[in-house]
N, C-alpha and C positions, 0 to 999 in steps of 0.2 A: 494771116488774113486781117484786112483793115476793117476797123469799125467806124461808123458814123456816129458821132455824139448827138443824141436826140434830146429834145426838150418837150414840153407839154404841147406846144404848137404843132410840131412835127407829128406827134402821137394823135393829136385831134385831127389833122389832115388825113393821116393814114386811116383813122376810124371813119371819117366822112367819105373817103374814096371807097372803102370796103362796103359801107352801107349804100352808097349810090349804085354799087354793083349788085345789091341785094344778096349779099353773102354774109354768113355768119363767120365768127372766128374759126369754128370748126371746119367750115367750108374752105377757108384759106389754108388751114393746116393740112387738110386733105390734098389740096392742089400742090402745096409745097412738098409734101411727101411724095407724091406722084413725080415731082421733078427731081427727087433724090435728096431733098433737104429735110432732115429730121429736126423738128422743133415742136415744143409742147404748146398747148393753148395758153398755158400760164406764161411761158416765155413770150409769146406773141402779145398777149394782154398787157404785159409789162412795157412792151415797146409802145403800144397804143396809149399807155398811160404816161409815157415819157419817163418811165422809171428804169428802163434798160436801153442800152445802145443796140444798134442794128449793124450787122455785117453788110458791107457794100454789096457782096454777092447776093444776100437775101433781098436787098432793095432791087437788084436787077430782076430777080425772080418775081418779086411783087409787081413790078412794072409790067412784066409779061402777063401775069394773071389778071391784073386789072385793066391792062391795055390803056394806060393814061401816059401823058407826057411826064417826064421826071419833075418838071417844074410844079406839078400838082402836089407832090409831096412836101415841097418847100414854100408853098403859098403862104404869104403874109408873115414869114419869118423875118425878124429884124435882127441884124448882126450886133 
């Protein structure tokens, strides 16, 4: 499984997207679990903090949950 290397900006974007959808981290975890992905709130929190990488498949699931364009996850990232 491929991982995407994240940084603080990606994590901040992820958190902003989640909050704009009026969801808690627990809400996101519940949705991921319903989609067959087992992840803990701690693991997800580390991704939002830029302290853990994300699987590409998890990003696909998050895009479906949040119903945003993928570019929103990478907004303002500088290579």
